[in-house]
Structure formats: C-alpha cells, structure tokens
All heavy atoms as a GROMACS GRO file, in nm:
protein
  481
    1MET      N    1   9.488  12.927   5.565
    1MET     CA    2   9.369  12.850   5.536
    1MET      C    3   9.252  12.913   5.610
    1MET      O    4   9.256  12.931   5.730
    1MET     CB    5   9.386  12.706   5.582
    1MET     CG    6   9.484  12.628   5.501
    1MET     SD    7   9.488  12.452   5.538
    1MET     CE    8   9.508  12.448   5.714
    2GLN      N    9   9.149  12.941   5.536
    2GLN     CA   10   9.029  13.001   5.593
    2GLN      C   11   8.920  12.895   5.603
    2GLN      O   12   8.910  12.807   5.519
    2GLN     CB   13   8.983  13.115   5.505
    2GLN     CG   14   8.876  13.199   5.566
    2GLN     CD   15   8.846  13.321   5.480
    2GLN    OE1   16   8.908  13.341   5.377
    2GLN    NE2   17   8.751  13.400   5.522
    3CYS      N   18   8.841  12.905   5.706
    3CYS     CA   19   8.732  12.809   5.728
    3CYS      C   20   8.636  12.810   5.610
    3CYS      O   21   8.590  12.916   5.567
    3CYS     CB   22   8.658  12.847   5.856
    3CYS     SG   23   8.509  12.752   5.885
    4ASN      N   24   8.608  12.692   5.554
    4ASN     CA   25   8.506  12.682   5.449
    4ASN      C   26   8.417  12.560   5.468
    4ASN      O   27   8.344  12.521   5.378
    4ASN     CB   28   8.569  12.685   5.309
    4ASN     CG   29   8.658  12.567   5.279
    4ASN    OD1   30   8.669  12.475   5.358
    4ASN    ND2   31   8.723  12.570   5.166
    5VAL      N   32   8.422  12.500   5.586
    5VAL     CA   33   8.338  12.385   5.620
    5VAL      C   34   8.257  12.422   5.743
    5VAL      O   35   8.312  12.457   5.847
    5VAL     CB   36   8.425  12.260   5.648
    5VAL    CG1   37   8.340  12.145   5.698
    5VAL    CG2   38   8.502  12.219   5.524
    6GLY      N   39   8.124  12.417   5.731
    6GLY     CA   40   8.035  12.452   5.841
    6GLY      C   41   8.032  12.345   5.949
    6GLY      O   42   8.086  12.234   5.934
    7LYS      N   43   7.966  12.377   6.060
    7LYS     CA   44   7.959  12.285   6.174
    7LYS      C   45   7.888  12.155   6.140
    7LYS      O   46   7.935  12.047   6.174
    7LYS     CB   47   7.888  12.353   6.292
    7LYS     CG   48   7.966  12.463   6.356
    7LYS     CD   49   8.072  12.407   6.445
    7LYS     CE   50   8.134  12.521   6.525
    7LYS     NZ   51   8.243  12.474   6.607
    8THR      N   52   7.774  12.163   6.071
    8THR     CA   53   7.700  12.042   6.035
    8THR      C   54   7.781  11.956   5.940
    8THR      O   55   7.790  11.834   5.956
    8THR     CB   56   7.565  12.080   5.969
    8THR    OG1   57   7.493  12.165   6.058
    8THR    CG2   58   7.483  11.956   5.938
    9GLU      N   59   7.841  12.021   5.841
    9GLU     CA   60   7.925  11.948   5.745
    9GLU      C   61   8.045  11.886   5.815
    9GLU      O   62   8.088  11.776   5.780
    9GLU     CB   63   7.970  12.044   5.635
    9GLU     CG   64   8.041  11.976   5.521
    9GLU     CD   65   8.080  12.073   5.411
    9GLU    OE1   66   8.048  12.193   5.419
    9GLU    OE2   67   8.147  12.027   5.317
   10GLN      N   68   8.099  11.954   5.914
   10GLN     CA   69   8.212  11.903   5.990
   10GLN      C   70   8.177  11.772   6.060
   10GLN      O   71   8.250  11.673   6.050
   10GLN     CB   72   8.257  12.006   6.094
   10GLN     CG   73   8.370  11.960   6.182
   10GLN     CD   74   8.401  12.058   6.294
   10GLN    OE1   75   8.317  12.136   6.335
   10GLN    NE2   76   8.524  12.053   6.343
   11VAL      N   77   8.062  11.771   6.126
   11VAL     CA   78   8.018  11.651   6.197
   11VAL      C   79   7.995  11.537   6.098
   11VAL      O   80   8.036  11.422   6.123
   11VAL     CB   81   7.891  11.680   6.279
   11VAL    CG1   82   7.831  11.554   6.336
   11VAL    CG2   83   7.921  11.780   6.390
   12LEU      N   84   7.931  11.567   5.985
   12LEU     CA   85   7.905  11.464   5.884
   12LEU      C   86   8.035  11.409   5.826
   12LEU      O   87   8.048  11.288   5.807
   12LEU     CB   88   7.818  11.520   5.772
   12LEU     CG   89   7.672  11.544   5.807
   12LEU    CD1   90   7.601  11.615   5.693
   12LEU    CD2   91   7.604  11.413   5.839
   13ARG      N   92   8.130  11.496   5.796
   13ARG     CA   93   8.258  11.450   5.740
   13ARG      C   94   8.331  11.358   5.836
   13ARG      O   95   8.383  11.254   5.796
   13ARG     CB   96   8.347  11.569   5.705
   13ARG     CG   97   8.306  11.643   5.581
   13ARG     CD   98   8.393  11.766   5.561
   13ARG     NE   99   8.351  11.843   5.447
   13ARG     CZ  100   8.413  11.842   5.330
   13ARG    NH1  101   8.521  11.769   5.313
   13ARG    NH2  102   8.369  11.915   5.230
   14ILE      N  103   8.335  11.396   5.963
   14ILE     CA  104   8.405  11.313   6.061
   14ILE      C  105   8.334  11.179   6.080
   14ILE      O  106   8.399  11.074   6.086
   14ILE     CB  107   8.420  11.389   6.195
   14ILE    CG1  108   8.515  11.508   6.175
   14ILE    CG2  109   8.471  11.298   6.305
   14ILE    CD1  110   8.523  11.603   6.293
   15ALA      N  111   8.201  11.180   6.085
   15ALA     CA  112   8.125  11.056   6.103
   15ALA      C  113   8.141  10.964   5.983
   15ALA      O  114   8.166  10.844   5.998
   15ALA     CB  115   7.977  11.088   6.126
   16ILE      N  116   8.128  11.017   5.863
   16ILE     CA  117   8.141  10.936   5.742
   16ILE      C  118   8.284  10.884   5.726
   16ILE      O  119   8.305  10.768   5.692
   16ILE     CB  120   8.094  11.014   5.618
   16ILE    CG1  121   7.943  11.035   5.625
   16ILE    CG2  122   8.133  10.944   5.489
   16ILE    CD1  123   7.889  11.132   5.523
   17GLY      N  124   8.381  10.971   5.752
   17GLY     CA  125   8.521  10.928   5.743
   17GLY      C  126   8.552  10.817   5.843
   17GLY      O  127   8.621  10.720   5.810
   18SER      N  128   8.500  10.830   5.964
   18SER     CA  129   8.522  10.727   6.065
   18SER      C  130   8.458  10.595   6.023
   18SER      O  131   8.516  10.488   6.042
   18SER     CB  132   8.465  10.771   6.200
   18SER     OG  133   8.531  10.886   6.244
   19ALA      N  134   8.337  10.603   5.966
   19ALA     CA  135   8.269  10.482   5.920
   19ALA      C  136   8.349  10.413   5.808
   19ALA      O  137   8.360  10.290   5.806
   19ALA     CB  138   8.128  10.516   5.870
   20ILE      N  139   8.406  10.491   5.718
   20ILE     CA  140   8.486  10.433   5.608
   20ILE      C  141   8.611  10.366   5.664
   20ILE      O  142   8.646  10.254   5.624
   20ILE     CB  143   8.522  10.541   5.505
   20ILE    CG1  144   8.396  10.588   5.432
   20ILE    CG2  145   8.624  10.488   5.404
   20ILE    CD1  146   8.418  10.710   5.344
   21VAL      N  147   8.678  10.433   5.757
   21VAL     CA  148   8.799  10.374   5.817
   21VAL      C  149   8.764  10.247   5.893
   21VAL      O  150   8.834  10.145   5.880
   21VAL     CB  151   8.868  10.476   5.910
   21VAL    CG1  152   8.976  10.410   5.994
   21VAL    CG2  153   8.927  10.590   5.829
   22LEU      N  154   8.656  10.248   5.970
   22LEU     CA  155   8.616  10.130   6.045
   22LEU      C  156   8.576  10.015   5.952
   22LEU      O  157   8.612   9.899   5.979
   22LEU     CB  158   8.501  10.163   6.140
   22LEU     CG  159   8.539  10.250   6.259
   22LEU    CD1  160   8.414  10.290   6.338
   22LEU    CD2  161   8.638  10.180   6.349
   23ALA      N  162   8.506  10.046   5.844
   23ALA     CA  163   8.468   9.941   5.749
   23ALA      C  164   8.593   9.883   5.682
   23ALA      O  165   8.603   9.761   5.664
   23ALA     CB  166   8.373   9.997   5.644
   24GLY      N  167   8.687   9.967   5.646
   24GLY     CA  168   8.811   9.919   5.587
   24GLY      C  169   8.891   9.832   5.682
   24GLY      O  170   8.949   9.731   5.643
   25THR      N  171   8.891   9.870   5.809
   25THR     CA  172   8.959   9.791   5.910
   25THR      C  173   8.888   9.657   5.932
   25THR      O  174   8.953   9.552   5.942
   25THR     CB  175   8.965   9.868   6.044
   25THR    OG1  176   9.030   9.993   6.022
   25THR    CG2  177   9.041   9.790   6.149
   26TYR      N  178   8.756   9.660   5.937
   26TYR     CA  179   8.679   9.538   5.958
   26TYR      C  180   8.701   9.438   5.844
   26TYR      O  181   8.719   9.319   5.868
   26TYR     CB  182   8.530   9.573   5.971
   26TYR     CG  183   8.442   9.452   5.990
   26TYR    CD1  184   8.433   9.389   6.114
   26TYR    CD2  185   8.369   9.400   5.884
   26TYR    CE1  186   8.353   9.278   6.131
   26TYR    CE2  187   8.288   9.289   5.900
   26TYR     CZ  188   8.280   9.228   6.025
   26TYR     OH  189   8.202   9.118   6.041
   27TYR      N  190   8.696   9.488   5.721
   27TYR     CA  191   8.712   9.400   5.605
   27TYR      C  192   8.859   9.380   5.565
   27TYR      O  193   8.888   9.312   5.469
   27TYR     CB  194   8.634   9.456   5.485
   27TYR     CG  195   8.485   9.446   5.506
   27TYR    CD1  196   8.408   9.560   5.524
   27TYR    CD2  197   8.421   9.323   5.508
   27TYR    CE1  198   8.272   9.552   5.543
   27TYR    CE2  199   8.285   9.313   5.528
   27TYR     CZ  200   8.210   9.428   5.545
   27TYR     OH  201   8.075   9.419   5.564
   28LYS      N  202   8.950   9.444   5.640
   28LYS     CA  203   9.094   9.434   5.615
   28LYS      C  204   9.128   9.471   5.470
   28LYS      O  205   9.198   9.399   5.400
   28LYS     CB  206   9.146   9.294   5.648
   28LYS     CG  207   9.134   9.260   5.794
   28LYS     CD  208   9.188   9.121   5.822
   28LYS     CE  209   9.187   9.091   5.968
   28LYS     NZ  210   9.061   9.066   6.028
   29LYS      N  211   9.076   9.588   5.429
   29LYS     CA  212   9.099   9.638   5.294
   29LYS      C  213   9.169   9.774   5.302
   29LYS      O  214   9.146   9.853   5.394
   29LYS     CB  215   8.967   9.656   5.217
   29LYS     CG  216   8.888   9.528   5.203
   29LYS     CD  217   8.957   9.433   5.109
   29LYS     CE  218   8.873   9.307   5.089
   29LYS     NZ  219   8.931   9.215   4.997
   30TRP      N  220   9.251   9.803   5.203
   30TRP     CA  221   9.327   9.928   5.200
   30TRP      C  222   9.238  10.049   5.175
   30TRP      O  223   9.273  10.161   5.211
   30TRP     CB  224   9.438   9.923   5.094
   30TRP     CG  225   9.381   9.911   4.955
   30TRP    CD1  226   9.354   9.797   4.888
   30TRP    CD2  227   9.341  10.018   4.870
   30TRP    NE1  228   9.300   9.825   4.766
   30TRP    CE2  229   9.291   9.961   4.752
   30TRP    CE3  230   9.343  10.157   4.882
   30TRP    CZ2  231   9.244  10.038   4.647
   30TRP    CZ3  232   9.296  10.232   4.777
   30TRP    CH2  233   9.247  10.173   4.661
   31TRP      N  234   9.122  10.030   5.112
   31TRP     CA  235   9.037  10.144   5.078
   31TRP      C  236   8.984  10.216   5.202
   31TRP      O  237   8.932  10.327   5.192
   31TRP     CB  238   8.922  10.105   4.985
   31TRP     CG  239   8.839   9.988   5.028
   31TRP    CD1  240   8.848   9.860   4.983
   31TRP    CD2  241   8.734   9.987   5.125
   31TRP    NE1  242   8.755   9.781   5.044
   31TRP    CE2  243   8.683   9.857   5.133
   31TRP    CE3  244   8.677  10.084   5.206
   31TRP    CZ2  245   8.580   9.820   5.218
   31TRP    CZ3  246   8.574  10.049   5.292
   31TRP    CH2  247   8.527   9.918   5.298
   32GLY      N  248   9.000  10.157   5.316
   32GLY     CA  249   8.961  10.224   5.440
   32GLY      C  250   9.042  10.349   5.467
   32GLY      O  251   8.997  10.440   5.537
   33LEU      N  252   9.160  10.356   5.406
   33LEU     CA  253   9.245  10.475   5.422
   33LEU      C  254   9.183  10.599   5.358
   33LEU      O  255   9.216  10.711   5.395
   33LEU     CB  256   9.383  10.450   5.362
   33LEU     CG  257   9.466  10.342   5.430
   33LEU    CD1  258   9.596  10.319   5.353
   33LEU    CD2  259   9.496  10.381   5.574
   34ILE      N  260   9.092  10.580   5.264
   34ILE     CA  261   9.025  10.693   5.200
   34ILE      C  262   8.946  10.774   5.303
   34ILE      O  263   8.928  10.895   5.288
   34ILE     CB  264   8.932  10.642   5.087
   34ILE    CG1  265   9.017  10.580   4.977
   34ILE    CG2  266   8.843  10.751   5.033
   34ILE    CD1  267   8.938  10.506   4.871
   35GLY      N  268   8.903  10.711   5.409
   35GLY     CA  269   8.828  10.778   5.514
   35GLY      C  270   8.908  10.882   5.590
   35GLY      O  271   8.850  10.966   5.659
   36ILE      N  272   9.038  10.880   5.576
   36ILE     CA  273   9.122  10.979   5.645
   36ILE      C  274   9.098  11.119   5.589
   36ILE      O  275   9.099  11.217   5.664
   36ILE     CB  276   9.271  10.939   5.636
   36ILE    CG1  277   9.293  10.811   5.716
   36ILE    CG2  278   9.361  11.051   5.686
   36ILE    CD1  279   9.432  10.752   5.702
   37ALA      N  280   9.073  11.130   5.459
   37ALA     CA  281   9.053  11.261   5.396
   37ALA      C  282   8.935  11.337   5.456
   37ALA      O  283   8.950  11.454   5.496
   37ALA     CB  284   9.038  11.247   5.246
   38PRO      N  285   8.815  11.277   5.467
   38PRO     CA  286   8.705  11.352   5.528
   38PRO      C  287   8.727  11.382   5.676
   38PRO      O  288   8.681  11.484   5.726
   38PRO     CB  289   8.582  11.264   5.508
   38PRO     CG  290   8.626  11.139   5.446
   38PRO     CD  291   8.769  11.151   5.410
   39ILE      N  292   8.800  11.296   5.745
   39ILE     CA  293   8.829  11.322   5.886
   39ILE      C  294   8.919  11.444   5.899
   39ILE      O  295   8.894  11.533   5.981
   39ILE     CB  296   8.894  11.198   5.954
   39ILE    CG1  297   8.792  11.085   5.962
   39ILE    CG2  298   8.946  11.234   6.092
   39ILE    CD1  299   8.850  10.953   6.008
   40VAL      N  300   9.023  11.452   5.816
   40VAL     CA  301   9.115  11.566   5.821
   40VAL      C  302   9.044  11.696   5.782
   40VAL      O  303   9.058  11.798   5.849
   40VAL     CB  304   9.238  11.541   5.730
   40VAL    CG1  305   9.322  11.667   5.715
   40VAL    CG2  306   9.323  11.429   5.787
   41THR      N  307   8.965  11.692   5.674
   41THR     CA  308   8.895  11.814   5.632
   41THR      C  309   8.789  11.855   5.734
   41THR      O  310   8.761  11.973   5.750
   41THR     CB  311   8.831  11.798   5.492
   41THR    OG1  312   8.740  11.689   5.494
   41THR    CG2  313   8.935  11.777   5.386
   42GLY      N  314   8.732  11.758   5.804
   42GLY     CA  315   8.635  11.791   5.908
   42GLY      C  316   8.699  11.852   6.031
   42GLY      O  317   8.647  11.947   6.088
   43THR      N  318   8.812  11.798   6.072
   43THR     CA  319   8.876  11.851   6.192
   43THR      C  320   8.942  11.986   6.169
   43THR      O  321   8.942  12.070   6.258
   43THR     CB  322   8.981  11.752   6.248
   43THR    OG1  323   9.074  11.720   6.146
   43THR    CG2  324   8.915  11.626   6.299
   44THR      N  325   8.996  12.008   6.050
   44THR     CA  326   9.059  12.137   6.021
   44THR      C  327   8.959  12.241   5.972
   44THR      O  328   8.990  12.359   5.969
   44THR     CB  329   9.169  12.122   5.914
   44THR    OG1  330   9.112  12.074   5.794
   44THR    CG2  331   9.280  12.032   5.962
   45ARG      N  332   8.838  12.196   5.933
   45ARG     CA  333   8.732  12.280   5.878
   45ARG      C  334   8.777  12.354   5.753
   45ARG      O  335   8.732  12.463   5.724
   45ARG     CB  336   8.680  12.378   5.984
   45ARG     CG  337   8.615  12.305   6.100
   45ARG     CD  338   8.545  12.395   6.195
   45ARG     NE  339   8.429  12.452   6.127
   45ARG     CZ  340   8.362  12.556   6.174
   45ARG    NH1  341   8.398  12.612   6.286
   45ARG    NH2  342   8.258  12.603   6.108
   46TYR      N  343   8.866  12.292   5.678
   46TYR     CA  344   8.912  12.347   5.550
   46TYR      C  345   8.915  12.234   5.448
   46TYR      O  346   8.975  12.129   5.472
   46TYR     CB  347   9.052  12.407   5.562
   46TYR     CG  348   9.105  12.454   5.429
   46TYR    CD1  349   9.060  12.574   5.374
   46TYR    CD2  350   9.197  12.379   5.358
   46TYR    CE1  351   9.106  12.617   5.252
   46TYR    CE2  352   9.244  12.422   5.235
   46TYR     CZ  353   9.198  12.541   5.182
   46TYR     OH  354   9.244  12.584   5.060
   47CYS      N  355   8.851  12.258   5.333
   47CYS     CA  356   8.849  12.160   5.225
   47CYS      C  357   8.906  12.227   5.099
   47CYS      O  358   8.849  12.325   5.052
   47CYS     CB  359   8.708  12.110   5.200
   47CYS     SG  360   8.697  11.993   5.064
   48PRO      N  361   9.017  12.176   5.046
   48PRO     CA  362   9.075  12.236   4.926
   48PRO      C  363   8.979  12.234   4.806
   48PRO      O  364   8.977  12.330   4.729
   48PRO     CB  365   9.198  12.149   4.897
   48PRO     CG  366   9.228  12.078   5.024
   48PRO     CD  367   9.099  12.066   5.097
   49LEU      N  368   8.898  12.131   4.792
   49LEU     CA  369   8.804  12.125   4.682
   49LEU      C  370   8.698  12.235   4.694
   49LEU      O  371   8.662  12.298   4.595
   49LEU     CB  372   8.738  11.988   4.675
   49LEU     CG  373   8.643  11.965   4.558
   49LEU    CD1  374   8.718  11.981   4.426
   49LEU    CD2  375   8.581  11.827   4.566
   50ASN      N  376   8.650  12.259   4.816
   50ASN     CA  377   8.555  12.369   4.837
   50ASN      C  378   8.620  12.503   4.802
   50ASN      O  379   8.554  12.590   4.746
   50ASN     CB  380   8.507  12.372   4.982
   50ASN     CG  381   8.402  12.269   5.013
   50ASN    OD1  382   8.365  12.189   4.928
   50ASN    ND2  383   8.354  12.269   5.135
   51ALA      N  384   8.747  12.519   4.835
   51ALA     CA  385   8.817  12.644   4.805
   51ALA      C  386   8.827  12.665   4.654
   51ALA      O  387   8.804  12.776   4.604
   51ALA     CB  388   8.956  12.643   4.868
   52VAL      N  389   8.860  12.559   4.579
   52VAL     CA  390   8.871  12.569   4.434
   52VAL      C  391   8.736  12.603   4.371
   52VAL      O  392   8.727  12.684   4.278
   52VAL     CB  393   8.927  12.438   4.375
   52VAL    CG1  394   8.916  12.436   4.224
   52VAL    CG2  395   9.072  12.419   4.416
   53LEU      N  396   8.630  12.541   4.423
   53LEU     CA  397   8.496  12.564   4.369
   53LEU      C  398   8.431  12.691   4.422
   53LEU      O  399   8.323  12.728   4.378
   53LEU     CB  400   8.406  12.443   4.400
   53LEU     CG  401   8.449  12.311   4.334
   53LEU    CD1  402   8.359  12.198   4.381
   53LEU    CD2  403   8.446  12.323   4.183
   54GLY      N  404   8.493  12.756   4.519
   54GLY     CA  405   8.438  12.879   4.575
   54GLY      C  406   8.321  12.856   4.670
   54GLY      O  407   8.237  12.944   4.688
   55ILE      N  408   8.317  12.740   4.731
   55ILE     CA  409   8.208  12.705   4.824
   55ILE      C  410   8.254  12.730   4.966
   55ILE      O  411   8.362  12.689   5.006
   55ILE     CB  412   8.168  12.557   4.808
   55ILE    CG1  413   8.121  12.530   4.666
   55ILE    CG2  414   8.062  12.519   4.910
   55ILE    CD1  415   8.101  12.383   4.636
   56SER      N  416   8.171  12.799   5.044
   56SER     CA  417   8.202  12.820   5.184
   56SER      C  418   8.073  12.803   5.264
   56SER      O  419   7.978  12.879   5.246
   56SER     CB  420   8.261  12.958   5.209
   56SER     OG  421   8.286  12.974   5.347
   57ASN      N  422   8.070  12.706   5.352
   57ASN     CA  423   7.956  12.682   5.438
   57ASN      C  424   7.982  12.730   5.580
   57ASN      O  425   7.903  12.706   5.670
   57ASN     CB  426   7.921  12.531   5.441
   57ASN     CG  427   7.878  12.482   5.305
   57ASN    OD1  428   7.810  12.553   5.234
   57ASN    ND2  429   7.920  12.362   5.270
   58CYS      N  430   8.093  12.797   5.600
   58CYS     CA  431   8.133  12.845   5.731
   58CYS      C  432   8.073  12.984   5.752
   58CYS      O  433   8.093  13.074   5.670
   58CYS     CB  434   8.285  12.850   5.739
   58CYS     SG  435   8.346  12.881   5.904
   59LYS      N  436   8.000  13.000   5.860
   59LYS     CA  437   7.941  13.131   5.889
   59LYS      C  438   8.047  13.225   5.943
   59LYS      O  439   8.135  13.185   6.017
   59LYS     CB  440   7.828  13.115   5.992
   59LYS     CG  441   7.710  13.040   5.938
   59LYS     CD  442   7.600  13.032   6.039
   59LYS     CE  443   7.484  12.954   5.981
   59LYS     NZ  444   7.376  12.937   6.077
   60ALA      N  445   8.036  13.352   5.907
   60ALA     CA  446   8.130  13.453   5.954
   60ALA      C  447   8.106  13.482   6.102
   60ALA      O  448   7.992  13.481   6.148
   60ALA     CB  449   8.115  13.581   5.873
   61ASP      N  450   8.215  13.503   6.174
   61ASP     CA  451   8.204  13.538   6.315
   61ASP      C  452   8.154  13.681   6.327
   61ASP      O  453   8.205  13.772   6.264
   61ASP     CB  454   8.338  13.525   6.386
   61ASP     CG  455   8.384  13.381   6.396
   61ASP    OD1  456   8.298  13.292   6.399
   61ASP    OD2  457   8.507  13.359   6.402
   62ASN      N  458   8.053  13.701   6.409
   62ASN     CA  459   7.997  13.835   6.431
   62ASN      C  460   8.049  13.889   6.562
   62ASN      O  461   7.984  13.881   6.666
   62ASN     CB  462   7.843  13.830   6.432
   62ASN     CG  463   7.788  13.794   6.297
   62ASN    OD1  464   7.848  13.825   6.196
   62ASN    ND2  465   7.672  13.728   6.296
   63LYS      N  466   8.167  13.948   6.558
   63LYS     CA  467   8.226  14.005   6.678
   63LYS      C  468   8.207  14.157   6.675
   63LYS      O  469   8.232  14.222   6.576
   63LYS     CB  470   8.375  13.971   6.687
   63LYS     CG  471   8.399  13.824   6.706
   63LYS     CD  472   8.547  13.796   6.719
   63LYS     CE  473   8.568  13.647   6.740
   63LYS     NZ  474   8.710  13.613   6.749
   64THR      N  475   8.160  14.211   6.787
   64THR     CA  476   8.139  14.355   6.792
   64THR      C  477   8.232  14.420   6.890
   64THR      O  478   8.284  14.366   6.978
   64THR     CB  479   7.993  14.388   6.833
   64THR    OG1  480   7.964  14.323   6.955
   64THR    CG2  481   7.898  14.344   6.724
   0.00000   0.00000   0.00000
C-alpha cells in the first residue's frame, strides 16, 4: 500500500470520522460505525477509492 492521502486530508478524515462515531454513540444508532472507515483511511494514509480513481494527495519524500 502506497500513501495516497495527504496530511491535511488525513486530519480531516480522522476528525470527520470521529465526529460520526461520536454522533452515532450519542444517538445510539448503528450508523455511527460508518465513521470507522474515514478513521482507518486517515490513520493508514491509504484510501482504496483514491487508488482506483488514480488520486494521490501524498507528497513524495525528497530524500537526497
């Protein structure tokens, strides 16, 4: 798995996923589990949908 989620997108995914999980927990609804997907893709910095669509927001490491 190659990085295809940038730093800004990573923070947004984790924040939005956490908000969805917390809202689902607060309202005691199962749909809160949907928030796990953005949390996982944010922490691993890999999104299968981005890979299929050929989208990469991850900057290349410039090592010399």
